[in-house]
KERO-844460 format. One line per 4 residues: number of its first residue (from 1); their letters; for each residue x, y, z of N, C-alpha, C. Coordinates in nm, 3 decimals. Example, Ala and Ser with C-alpha at 12.3 -4.5 7.8 and 13.67 -1.06 7.14 Angstrom:
<atoms>
1) as) 1.319,-0.569,0.780,1.230,-0.450,0.780,1.320,-0.330,0.780; 1.285,-0.225,0.708,1.367,-0.106,0.714,1.290,0.003,0.787
</atoms>
This chain:
<atoms>
1) xxxx) 0.084,-0.121,0.000,0.000,0.000,0.000,0.087,0.125,0.000; 0.200,0.121,0.078,0.288,0.239,0.082,0.350,0.265,-0.054; 0.390,0.154,-0.124,0.448,0.170,-0.256,0.346,0.227,-0.353; 0.222,0.175,-0.346,0.116,0.225,-0.434,0.092,0.373,-0.409
5) xxxx) 0.086,0.412,-0.282,0.062,0.552,-0.248,0.175,0.639,-0.301; 0.299,0.588,-0.288,0.414,0.665,-0.335,0.408,0.684,-0.486; 0.375,0.575,-0.560,0.369,0.584,-0.705,0.260,0.679,-0.751; 0.145,0.671,-0.685,0.034,0.759,-0.721,0.070,0.903,-0.693
9) xxxx) 0.132,0.928,-0.577,0.171,1.064,-0.541,0.274,1.117,-0.640; 0.369,1.031,-0.680,0.469,1.073,-0.777,0.405,1.111,-0.909; 0.308,1.029,-0.953,0.237,1.060,-1.077,0.162,1.192,-1.067; 0.090,1.209,-0.956,0.011,1.330,-0.938,0.102,1.452,-0.936
13) xxxx) 0.217,1.442,-0.871,0.310,1.554,-0.866,0.360,1.589,-1.005; 0.390,1.486,-1.086,0.438,1.510,-1.221,0.331,1.576,-1.307; 0.208,1.531,-1.291,0.097,1.590,-1.367,0.081,1.737,-1.333; 0.087,1.768,-1.204,0.071,1.907,-1.162,0.183,1.993,-1.216
17) xxxx) 0.305,1.942,-1.213,0.417,2.019,-1.265,0.403,2.043,-1.414; 0.351,1.944,-1.486,0.332,1.958,-1.630,0.227,2.063,-1.662; 0.136,2.084,-1.570,0.031,2.184,-1.592,0.070,2.321,-1.544; 0.198,2.340,-1.513,0.248,2.461,-1.453,0.180,2.480,-1.321
21) xxxx) 0.240,2.382,-1.326,0.262,2.386,-1.193,0.376,2.326,-1.187; -2.862,2.436,-0.410,-2.833,2.464,-0.546,-2.858,2.599,-0.595; -2.768,2.743,-0.580,-2.720,2.859,-0.650,-2.575,2.829,-0.680; -2.511,2.898,-0.773,-2.377,2.865,-0.814,-2.285,2.983,-0.796
25) xxxx) -2.178,2.963,-0.721,-2.085,3.074,-0.701,-1.943,3.023,-0.690; -1.851,3.097,-0.748,-1.710,3.086,-0.715,-1.665,3.226,-0.678; -1.617,3.242,-0.558,-1.575,3.373,-0.508,-1.426,3.389,-0.531; -1.388,3.495,-0.604,-1.247,3.526,-0.621,-1.175,3.443,-0.726
29) xxxx) -1.248,3.392,-0.825,-1.185,3.309,-0.926,-1.138,3.387,-1.047; -1.077,3.316,-1.142,-1.029,3.374,-1.267,-1.103,3.309,-1.384; -1.119,3.380,-1.496,-1.189,3.323,-1.611,-1.122,3.196,-1.662; -1.205,3.100,-1.703,-1.156,2.973,-1.759,-1.230,2.946,-1.889
33) xxxx) -1.186,2.845,-1.962,-1.246,2.812,-2.091,-1.283,2.664,-2.096; -1.389,2.632,-2.167,-1.430,2.493,-2.184,-1.323,2.413,-2.258; -1.238,2.481,-2.337,-1.129,2.412,-2.405,-1.026,2.357,-2.305; -1.015,2.422,-2.191,-0.926,2.374,-2.086,-0.988,2.260,-2.006
37) xxxx) -1.121,2.262,-1.995,-1.192,2.165,-1.912,-1.311,2.108,-1.990; -1.285,2.033,-2.098,-1.394,1.988,-2.185,-1.487,1.884,-2.123; -1.450,1.834,-2.007,-1.533,1.734,-1.939,-1.641,1.798,-1.851; -1.630,1.927,-1.825,-1.721,1.992,-1.730,-1.854,2.025,-1.799
41) xxxx) -1.964,2.002,-1.727,-2.097,2.029,-1.782,-2.179,2.106,-1.680; -2.275,2.180,-1.731,-2.370,2.253,-1.648,-2.499,2.171,-1.637; -2.549,2.153,-1.516,-2.677,2.086,-1.495,-2.784,2.194,-1.489; -2.858,2.205,-1.596,-2.956,2.313,-1.611,-3.093,2.266,-1.566
45) xxxx) -3.147,2.339,-1.470,-3.279,2.308,-1.414,-3.383,2.405,-1.471; -3.496,2.350,-1.516,-3.607,2.432,-1.564,-3.724,2.417,-1.469; -3.767,2.528,-1.410,-3.880,2.525,-1.318,-4.005,2.479,-1.393; -4.070,2.371,-1.347,-4.185,2.318,-1.421,-4.306,2.411,-1.421
49) xxxx) -4.310,2.507,-1.330,-4.423,2.600,-1.321,-4.397,2.727,-1.402; -4.281,2.789,-1.377,-4.252,2.918,-1.440,-4.174,2.906,-1.570; -4.106,2.793,-1.591,-4.023,2.777,-1.709,-3.887,2.844,-1.698; -3.856,2.901,-1.581,-3.728,2.969,-1.560,-3.613,2.867,-1.561
53) xxxx) -3.507,2.898,-1.636,-3.391,2.809,-1.648,-3.274,2.866,-1.569; -3.204,2.778,-1.498,-3.085,2.819,-1.424,-2.985,2.705,-1.417; -2.857,2.742,-1.407,-2.752,2.644,-1.383,-2.754,2.611,-1.235; -2.796,2.492,-1.201,-2.816,2.456,-1.061,-2.695,2.386,-1.001
57) xxxx) -2.630,2.300,-1.080,-2.514,2.225,-1.033,-2.416,2.207,-1.148; -2.304,2.144,-1.115,-2.200,2.115,-1.214,-2.174,1.965,-1.215; -2.137,1.912,-1.330,-2.104,1.771,-1.341,-1.979,1.750,-1.423; -1.929,1.626,-1.424,-1.810,1.591,-1.501,-1.837,1.466,-1.582
61) xxxx) -1.803,1.470,-1.711,-1.824,1.356,-1.799,-1.719,1.249,-1.769; -1.764,1.126,-1.740,-1.669,1.017,-1.711,-1.674,0.908,-1.819; -1.774,0.907,-1.904,-1.780,0.820,-2.021,-1.875,0.885,-2.121; -1.887,0.826,-2.238,-1.978,0.883,-2.337,-2.124,0.875,-2.295
65) xxxx) -2.151,0.796,-2.191,-2.289,0.778,-2.144,-2.313,0.831,-2.004; -2.209,0.868,-1.930,-2.224,0.894,-1.787,-2.164,1.028,-1.744; -2.233,1.093,-1.652,-2.188,1.219,-1.592,-2.192,1.204,-1.441; -2.084,1.248,-1.377,-2.068,1.237,-1.232,-2.100,1.370,-1.165
69) xxxx) -2.174,1.366,-1.055,-2.204,1.488,-0.979,-2.240,1.450,-0.836; -2.292,1.546,-0.761,-2.335,1.519,-0.624,-2.478,1.468,-0.621; -2.507,1.382,-0.524,-2.645,1.338,-0.502,-2.731,1.453,-0.451; -2.669,1.544,-0.374,-2.744,1.655,-0.313,-2.801,1.750,-0.417
73) xxxx) -2.749,1.747,-0.539,-2.803,1.834,-0.644,-2.950,1.806,-0.669; -2.993,1.683,-0.643,-3.129,1.643,-0.678,-3.222,1.634,-0.557; -3.178,1.687,-0.443,-3.266,1.690,-0.326,-3.389,1.775,-0.357; -3.506,1.717,-0.338,-3.634,1.788,-0.348,-3.664,1.843,-0.488
77) xxxx) -3.603,1.787,-0.590,-3.636,1.824,-0.729,-3.645,1.695,-0.812; -3.707,1.706,-0.928,-3.722,1.591,-1.017,-3.614,1.591,-1.124; -3.558,1.475,-1.148,-3.452,1.466,-1.249,-3.504,1.498,-1.388; -3.636,1.480,-1.409,-3.695,1.511,-1.540,-3.685,1.660,-1.575
81) xxxx) -3.662,1.744,-1.475,-3.654,1.888,-1.497,-3.512,1.936,-1.526; -3.418,1.842,-1.542,-3.278,1.876,-1.569,-3.239,1.836,-1.711; -3.142,1.910,-1.765,-3.071,1.871,-1.886,-2.921,1.891,-1.863; -2.842,1.812,-1.932,-2.697,1.828,-1.929,-2.657,1.923,-2.041
85) xxxx) -2.590,2.033,-2.003,-2.544,2.133,-2.101,-2.392,2.119,-2.112; -2.345,2.068,-2.226,-2.203,2.036,-2.244,-2.142,2.115,-2.358; -2.009,2.130,-2.351,-1.935,2.189,-2.462,-1.940,2.339,-2.472; -1.966,2.407,-2.360,-1.975,2.554,-2.364,-1.916,2.615,-2.238
89) xxxx) -1.848,2.728,-2.254,-1.798,2.804,-2.140,-1.913,2.872,-2.066; -2.017,2.912,-2.140,-2.137,2.971,-2.081,-2.225,2.860,-2.024; -2.282,2.884,-1.907,-2.357,2.779,-1.837,-2.492,2.748,-1.900; -2.544,2.838,-1.985,-2.677,2.818,-2.043,-2.680,2.824,-2.196
93) xxxx) -2.584,2.893,-2.256,-2.588,2.918,-2.399,-2.478,2.842,-2.473; -2.502,2.817,-2.604,-2.405,2.746,-2.685,-2.401,2.599,-2.649; -2.304,2.528,-2.703,-2.287,2.388,-2.666,-2.402,2.300,-2.710; -2.417,2.187,-2.641,-2.520,2.087,-2.672,-2.590,2.044,-2.545
97) xxxx) -2.718,2.012,-2.558,-2.797,1.965,-2.445,-2.827,1.816,-2.458; -2.824,1.747,-2.343,-2.848,1.603,-2.339,-2.951,1.570,-2.232; -3.041,1.477,-2.266,-3.143,1.434,-2.170,-3.087,1.326,-2.079; -3.135,1.325,-1.954,-3.092,1.227,-1.855,-3.188,1.108,-1.858
101) xxxx) -3.133,0.988,-1.871,-3.214,0.865,-1.876,-3.251,0.819,-1.736; -3.151,0.806,-1.649,-3.180,0.774,-1.510,-3.063,0.818,-1.421; -3.087,0.813,-1.292,-2.991,0.858,-1.191,-2.960,0.744,-1.095; -2.831,0.723,-1.069,-2.787,0.625,-0.969,-2.725,0.701,-0.852
105) xxxx) -2.789,0.696,-0.736,-2.741,0.765,-0.616,-2.668,0.663,-0.528; -2.558,0.706,-0.469,-2.484,0.615,-0.379,-2.577,0.565,-0.269; -2.576,0.435,-0.240,-2.670,0.380,-0.141,-2.649,0.432,0.000; -2.531,0.487,0.029,-2.504,0.539,0.163,-2.524,0.690,0.173
109) xxxx) -2.577,0.751,0.067,-2.597,0.896,0.070,-2.695,0.935,0.180; -2.656,1.037,0.258,-2.738,1.089,0.366,-2.755,1.240,0.345; -2.875,1.285,0.306,-2.894,1.428,0.275,-2.861,1.522,0.390; -2.886,1.480,0.512,-2.869,1.571,0.626,-2.724,1.614,0.644
113) xxxx) -2.632,1.521,0.631,-2.491,1.557,0.654,-2.402,1.533,0.532; -2.462,1.505,0.419,-2.392,1.489,0.291,-2.295,1.370,0.289; -2.318,1.269,0.368,-2.238,1.148,0.361,-2.256,1.082,0.224; -2.145,1.037,0.164,-2.149,0.971,0.032,-2.228,1.054,-0.069
117) xxxx) -2.195,1.181,-0.077,-2.266,1.274,-0.165,-2.217,1.259,-0.308; -2.265,1.155,-0.374,-2.218,1.125,-0.509,-2.327,1.053,-0.587; -2.339,1.086,-0.714,-2.440,1.023,-0.800,-2.388,1.020,-0.944; -2.443,0.928,-1.021,-2.408,0.916,-1.162,-2.534,0.925,-1.246
121) xxxx) -2.530,1.011,-1.347,-2.639,1.022,-1.442,-2.605,0.945,-1.569; -2.701,0.869,-1.619,-2.685,0.806,-1.749,-2.772,0.881,-1.850; -2.720,0.898,-1.970,-2.786,0.979,-2.070,-2.869,0.894,-2.167; -2.967,0.958,-2.229,-3.046,0.891,-2.333,-2.960,0.860,-2.454
125) xxxx) -2.874,0.954,-2.491,-2.789,0.940,-2.609,-2.644,0.966,-2.569; -2.549,0.900,-2.635,-2.408,0.917,-2.597,-2.355,1.054,-2.636; -2.256,1.097,-2.561,-2.187,1.223,-2.589,-2.068,1.195,-2.679; -2.059,1.266,-2.791,-1.946,1.250,-2.880,-1.830,1.340,-2.841
129) xxxx) -1.709,1.292,-2.859,-1.589,1.367,-2.823,-1.562,1.475,-2.928; -1.538,1.597,-2.881,-1.501,1.710,-2.966,-1.391,1.789,-2.896; -1.356,1.904,-2.950,-1.257,1.990,-2.884,-1.309,2.044,-2.752; -1.441,2.050,-2.737,-1.500,2.108,-2.616,-1.579,2.007,-2.533
133) xxxx) -1.578,1.882,-2.574,-1.647,1.776,-2.498,-1.556,1.654,-2.491; -1.522,1.613,-2.369,-1.436,1.497,-2.352,-1.455,1.444,-2.210; -1.388,1.334,-2.179,-1.404,1.274,-2.047,-1.289,1.316,-1.955; -1.312,1.304,-1.826,-1.211,1.332,-1.725,-1.159,1.200,-1.671
137) xxxx) -1.036,1.200,-1.623,-0.977,1.081,-1.562,-1.020,1.070,-1.416; -1.045,0.946,-1.372,-1.070,0.919,-1.231,-0.940,0.877,-1.164; -0.922,0.907,-1.035,-0.802,0.866,-0.964,-0.809,0.719,-0.924; -0.695,0.655,-0.898,-0.698,0.519,-0.843,-0.763,0.518,-0.705
141) xxxx) -0.809,0.402,-0.663,-0.865,0.391,-0.530,-0.757,0.415,-0.424; -0.799,0.477,-0.314,-0.712,0.500,-0.198,-0.586,0.578,-0.235; -0.601,0.682,-0.313,-0.488,0.770,-0.347,-0.445,0.849,-0.224; -0.315,0.860,-0.204,-0.263,0.940,-0.092,-0.260,1.087,-0.132
145) xxxx) -0.331,1.170,-0.056,-0.335,1.314,-0.082,-0.276,1.386,0.040; -0.158,1.445,0.029,-0.094,1.509,0.145,-0.164,1.639,0.184; -0.146,1.679,0.308,-0.193,1.811,0.353,-0.112,1.919,0.282; -0.178,2.030,0.251,-0.110,2.140,0.185,-0.086,2.120,0.037
149) xxxx) -0.152,2.020,-0.021,-0.127,1.989,-0.162,-0.206,2.083,-0.253; -0.144,2.137,-0.359,-0.214,2.231,-0.448,-0.311,2.159,-0.541; -0.430,2.217,-0.556,-0.532,2.165,-0.647,-0.603,2.282,-0.713; -0.692,2.252,-0.806,-0.766,2.357,-0.876,-0.915,2.326,-0.875
153) xxxx) -0.996,2.427,-0.842,-1.141,2.415,-0.845,-1.195,2.493,-0.965; -1.296,2.436,-1.031,-1.354,2.497,-1.151,-1.506,2.491,-1.143; -1.572,2.599,-1.185,-1.718,2.597,-1.187,-1.773,2.728,-1.240; -1.904,2.743,-1.225,-1.972,2.866,-1.269,-2.015,2.947,-1.147
157) xxxx) -2.042,3.076,-1.168,-2.103,3.150,-1.059,-2.072,3.297,-1.052; -2.078,3.351,-0.928,-2.058,3.493,-0.902,-1.909,3.524,-0.887; -1.874,3.648,-0.922,-1.737,3.692,-0.899,-1.713,3.727,-0.754; -1.817,3.764,-0.683,-1.808,3.798,-0.542,-1.923,3.736,-0.465
161) xxxx) -1.918,3.747,-0.334,-2.017,3.682,-0.249,-2.158,3.729,-0.279; -2.175,3.857,-0.312,-2.308,3.912,-0.335,-2.335,3.942,-0.483; -2.256,3.881,-0.571,-2.281,3.899,-0.713,-2.186,4.003,-0.774; -2.209,4.040,-0.900,-2.317,3.990,-0.985,-2.292,3.848,-1.033
165) xxxx) -2.399,3.781,-1.074,-2.386,3.644,-1.121,-2.310,3.640,-1.252; -2.220,3.544,-1.264,-2.142,3.527,-1.386,-2.178,3.393,-1.449; -2.208,3.392,-1.575,-2.250,3.270,-1.644,-2.135,3.198,-1.712; -2.012,3.247,-1.690,-1.897,3.187,-1.756,-1.812,3.111,-1.655
169) xxxx) -1.738,3.012,-1.706,-1.653,2.930,-1.621,-1.548,3.013,-1.548; -1.525,2.975,-1.422,-1.419,3.035,-1.343,-1.338,2.924,-1.277; -1.216,2.959,-1.239,-1.126,2.864,-1.174,-1.046,2.935,-1.066; -1.001,2.859,-0.968,-0.905,2.914,-0.872,-0.822,2.802,-0.812
173) xxxx) -0.700,2.836,-0.772,-0.610,2.741,-0.709,-0.631,2.741,-0.558; -0.622,2.624,-0.500,-0.643,2.608,-0.357,-0.551,2.499,-0.304; -0.555,2.474,-0.174,-0.472,2.370,-0.114,-0.551,2.289,-0.013; -0.513,2.163,-0.001,-0.576,2.078,0.100,-0.532,2.121,0.239
177) xxxx) -0.619,2.098,0.337,-0.584,2.125,0.477,-0.604,1.996,0.557; -0.541,1.984,0.675,-0.556,1.863,0.756,-0.701,1.838,0.797; -0.737,1.711,0.807,-0.873,1.675,0.845,-0.909,1.730,0.983; -0.814,1.728,1.076,-0.843,1.776,1.211,-0.871,1.926,1.210
181) xxxx) -0.799,2.001,1.129,-0.826,2.144,1.117,-0.964,2.167,1.059; -0.999,2.090,0.958,-1.131,2.101,0.896,-1.240,2.065,0.996; -1.217,1.962,1.074,-1.313,1.918,1.174,-1.339,2.027,1.277; -1.232,2.096,1.320,-1.248,2.204,1.418,-1.333,2.318,1.362
185) xxxx) -1.318,2.346,1.234,-1.393,2.456,1.173,-1.543,2.432,1.177; -1.583,2.304,1.173,-1.726,2.270,1.166,-1.777,2.203,1.293; -1.700,2.205,1.402,-1.737,2.128,1.520,-1.865,2.175,1.587; -1.906,2.300,1.562,-2.030,2.351,1.623,-2.151,2.334,1.532
189) xxxx) -2.133,2.269,1.420,-2.243,2.246,1.327,-2.279,2.098,1.328; -2.394,2.065,1.385,-2.434,1.925,1.400,-2.469,1.859,1.267; -2.494,1.939,1.164,-2.535,1.883,1.036,-2.417,1.848,0.945; -2.296,1.873,0.992,-2.179,1.851,0.908,-2.088,1.748,0.972
193) xxxx) -2.051,1.649,0.895,-1.958,1.547,0.939,-1.835,1.552,0.849; -1.718,1.571,0.909,-1.593,1.569,0.835,-1.529,1.433,0.859; -1.512,1.355,0.754,-1.459,1.220,0.768,-1.369,1.189,0.649; -1.319,1.066,0.640,-1.214,1.037,0.543,-1.263,1.026,0.400
197) xxxx) -1.391,1.047,0.375,-1.442,1.043,0.238,-1.459,1.183,0.179; -1.399,1.283,0.244,-1.403,1.418,0.190,-1.262,1.477,0.185; -1.246,1.578,0.102,-1.124,1.659,0.096,-1.161,1.800,0.137; -1.089,1.856,0.231,-1.110,1.995,0.273,-1.000,2.082,0.213
201) xxxx) -1.039,2.196,0.157,-0.942,2.289,0.101,-0.971,2.430,0.151; -0.869,2.516,0.142,-0.887,2.655,0.181,-0.783,2.739,0.108; -0.826,2.857,0.060,-0.737,2.946,-0.013,-0.770,3.090,0.024; -0.669,3.174,0.052,-0.695,3.314,0.088,-0.771,3.387,-0.022
205) xxxx) -0.886,3.445,0.015,-0.963,3.527,-0.077,-1.039,3.452,-0.184; -1.042,3.317,-0.175,-1.108,3.239,-0.279,-1.186,3.125,-0.217; -1.306,3.101,-0.273,-1.392,3.000,-0.213,-1.501,2.956,-0.310; -1.544,2.832,-0.295,-1.666,2.787,-0.360,-1.783,2.834,-0.274
209) xxxx) -1.901,2.840,-0.338,-2.021,2.873,-0.260,-2.144,2.818,-0.330; -2.182,2.697,-0.297,-2.305,2.640,-0.347,-2.298,2.574,-0.483; -2.184,2.578,-0.553,-2.177,2.519,-0.686,-2.157,2.368,-0.674; -2.263,2.301,-0.634,-2.259,2.158,-0.606,-2.210,2.080,-0.727
213) xxxx) -2.110,1.995,-0.705,-2.056,1.913,-0.812,-1.938,1.972,-0.886; -1.899,2.096,-0.855,-1.784,2.158,-0.922,-1.657,2.078,-0.893; -1.579,2.042,-0.996,-1.467,1.952,-0.977,-1.346,2.016,-0.910; -1.275,1.932,-0.835,-1.146,1.966,-0.775,-1.043,1.881,-0.847
217) xxxx) -0.943,1.946,-0.908,-0.859,1.879,-1.006,-0.711,1.885,-0.975; -0.642,1.783,-1.023,-0.498,1.790,-1.046,-0.481,1.764,-1.195; -0.463,1.870,-1.270,-0.461,1.867,-1.416,-0.591,1.803,-1.466; -0.584,1.691,-1.538,-0.706,1.632,-1.594,-0.758,1.516,-1.510
221) xxxx) -0.719,1.510,-1.385,-0.766,1.406,-1.293,-0.859,1.470,-1.191; -0.982,1.418,-1.180,-1.078,1.472,-1.085,-1.059,1.404,-0.949; -1.014,1.481,-0.851,-0.989,1.427,-0.718,-1.111,1.439,-0.627; -1.199,1.534,-0.657,-1.319,1.552,-0.576,-1.414,1.645,-0.648
225) xxxx) -1.534,1.663,-0.590,-1.624,1.767,-0.638,-1.696,1.829,-0.521; -1.728,1.958,-0.538,-1.776,2.039,-0.426,-1.907,1.986,-0.370; -1.909,1.971,-0.236,-2.029,1.921,-0.168,-2.092,2.029,-0.081; -2.011,2.096,0.003,-2.071,2.198,0.089,-1.966,2.290,0.152
229) xxxx) -2.015,2.404,0.200,-1.944,2.495,0.289,-2.052,2.569,0.365; -2.014,2.655,0.457,-2.116,2.727,0.535,-2.114,2.876,0.510; -2.018,2.924,0.432,-2.011,3.067,0.400,-1.970,3.082,0.254; -1.975,3.204,0.206,-1.931,3.235,0.070,-1.801,3.313,0.073
233) xxxx) -1.719,3.290,0.173,-1.588,3.354,0.178,-1.486,3.249,0.222; -1.363,3.294,0.248,-1.256,3.200,0.279,-1.239,3.174,0.429; -1.337,3.212,0.511,-1.323,3.198,0.656,-1.336,3.053,0.702; -1.402,2.970,0.624,-1.412,2.827,0.656,-1.375,2.747,0.531
237) xxxx) -1.337,2.621,0.548,-1.294,2.541,0.433,-1.408,2.507,0.338; -1.371,2.475,0.215,-1.461,2.412,0.119,-1.447,2.261,0.134; -1.558,2.189,0.128,-1.556,2.044,0.148,-1.599,1.975,0.019; -1.515,1.883,-0.027,-1.538,1.812,-0.153,-1.555,1.663,-0.127
241) xxxx) -1.650,1.601,-0.196,-1.660,1.455,-0.196,-1.533,1.398,-0.259; -1.473,1.303,-0.192,-1.344,1.248,-0.236,-1.366,1.133,-0.334; -1.321,1.150,-0.458,-1.350,1.054,-0.563,-1.280,0.920,-0.542; -1.154,0.922,-0.498,-1.080,0.796,-0.489,-1.142,0.699,-0.388
245) xxxx) -1.221,0.751,-0.294,-1.292,0.664,-0.200,-1.413,0.598,-0.265; -1.448,0.645,-0.384,-1.568,0.593,-0.452,-1.538,0.540,-0.592; -1.410,0.535,-0.632,-1.377,0.487,-0.766,-1.430,0.347,-0.790; -1.415,0.259,-0.692,-1.465,0.122,-0.706,-1.615,0.118,-0.727
249) xxxx) -1.688,0.200,-0.650,-1.834,0.204,-0.666,-1.872,0.256,-0.804; -1.802,0.359,-0.850,-1.832,0.416,-0.981,-1.816,0.310,-1.090; -1.707,0.235,-1.084,-1.677,0.138,-1.189,-1.761,0.011,-1.177; -1.777,-0.040,-1.056,-1.838,-0.171,-1.036,-1.988,-0.165,-1.010
253) xxxx) -2.030,-0.066,-0.933,-2.170,-0.063,-0.890,-2.259,0.025,-0.977; -2.201,0.126,-1.037,-2.283,0.221,-1.113,-2.270,0.204,-1.263; -2.149,0.203,-1.315,-2.130,0.200,-1.460,-2.144,0.060,-1.517; -2.067,-0.037,-1.464,-2.060,-0.170,-1.525,-2.193,-0.244,-1.529
257) xxxx) -2.271,-0.250,-1.420,-2.394,-0.329,-1.425,-2.497,-0.276,-1.524; -2.498,-0.146,-1.544,-2.599,-0.086,-1.630,-2.548,-0.065,-1.772; -2.418,-0.037,-1.784,-2.358,-0.019,-1.915,-2.421,0.092,-1.995; -2.414,0.079,-2.125,-2.474,0.177,-2.214,-2.621,0.142,-2.236
261) xxxx) -2.697,0.244,-2.271,-2.840,0.223,-2.292,-2.866,0.133,-2.412; -2.784,0.142,-2.514,-2.796,0.055,-2.630,-2.707,-0.067,-2.612; -2.764,-0.186,-2.624,-2.688,-0.308,-2.602,-2.574,-0.320,-2.703; -2.462,-0.373,-2.655,-2.349,-0.396,-2.743,-2.254,-0.279,-2.753
265) xxxx) -2.287,-0.165,-2.693,-2.198,-0.049,-2.697,-2.113,-0.049,-2.570; -1.980,-0.063,-2.581,-1.897,-0.068,-2.461,-1.890,0.067,-2.391; -1.878,0.062,-2.259,-1.862,0.183,-2.179,-1.719,0.187,-2.128; -1.649,0.296,-2.155,-1.510,0.309,-2.112,-1.497,0.429,-2.019
269) xxxx) -1.446,0.403,-1.900,-1.419,0.508,-1.803,-1.268,0.513,-1.783; -1.209,0.631,-1.795,-1.064,0.644,-1.787,-1.019,0.663,-1.642; -0.922,0.582,-1.600,-0.858,0.600,-1.471,-0.708,0.609,-1.493; -0.638,0.669,-1.398,-0.493,0.676,-1.411,-0.429,0.558,-1.340
</atoms>
């Protein structure tokens, strides 16, 4: 296990060096492009009464048939009211829209404290690879992630805590913090559990705020996606669902048994 952790960490470090190294907000981010992150998609919700459309959550393409996001994105709403908006820097315009066939929620998901906050959407029709649409790599199971490690968060939202709302992709660099430090930050909140299936990050002047499912990356490897925080500033950590703790479930329990909607079409999920 130590050798595996060392090899994975070495790979992750090399990748980072090569790279030079439901409302939606990123506070203090910088403009990004879909060409940099072609796997990222906007989950667009249409109110069934008013017809109002909004980018409610973010997802990541993991195969031509599957999109990964948080289970909490679908709390108290119907999946029929969502579409996947892919291939565009703008959260609502341009690109292509895809219908969701069904949703697989992690069996241990707990809405109250966001335990196992992960879900996979399967599409009616496959997504074709283009310059602006592609898949993201999943990390190996049980990847070692050191404290203070640099990562990048990407999503849609506001430039500041109180707006104005921005419909274009933003990104910011952040770092992991120790689990015990993260636990102390939330110790007075009974609805939040900090445990080994999450990654906590913090960056001066930069924060996620409500953009459920926004990916946490090391280059083209998705290490986590945003689950929750309690403020829209940098005073408390951002908490991400940790992907490597769920890689086995994604491959064995969600993707493989169901496969593609059309029989005979192989499903390929990329891992490092």
